[in-house]
N, C-alpha and C positions, 0 to 999 in steps of 0.2 A: 675829412680828413679818413679818415680811413678809406674813404673809395680814391684816395689818392696813392695810397700808402698801397706801395710793393707788397702781392704774396709772399715774397719769401722774410717779409719783412714781419710779418700778422702770424706767420708761420712758428716765427720765435717768439711772439706772446706769452703763453703759455711756461716755456721753462722762464723766462723774467719775471712771471711770478709768485713761480715756484719758488725761483732765489727770495726773491724779497721777502717770499714766507718764512721759507728758513733761516735768514737772517734777522727777521725781526725776531722770530719765537726763541733766537741763538743768545737775544739782546735781555732780556729778562733780568734789567735791574742793570744791567752794564753800559749804561747808556755815556756816565763820565768816561769811562776806557773806551768806548767807540768815538767817540768824540773827539778821544786825544788821539788815537788810530789816525783820525781821517785827518787830523792838523798836521799831523807828521808827513800821512803821503804827496796832502797836496803841499808842504815845503818841499818835498824831494822832487814832485814833480818840479816848480817851478825854477831846484835847480837844476832839473836839467834843459828848463825850457831857454835856462840862460845860458844855458853850457851848449845850446843848441842853435841861437842866437847867433856864438862865438865862433859856430862856423864847423867847430868839430861834433857835431851829429847834425842828421837828417831824421828829428822826432818829430814826426806827422802830427802828433797831437794840441802840437804850440804853438801858438796863434805864430806873425807874423808882425 
């Protein structure tokens, strides 16, 4: 798998690992709140995709 991954993506791995570590250290008992906010983001993302499907936006993360 790693041999197929372009170097430009592999170079970003340390940054992503550091971000995950920072996020996990910031949770410290706030898992419920994090879950609520994640659900809110998911809901808003779904709304954006519905608008996008109506032709009002061009959102690349929405699945056709």
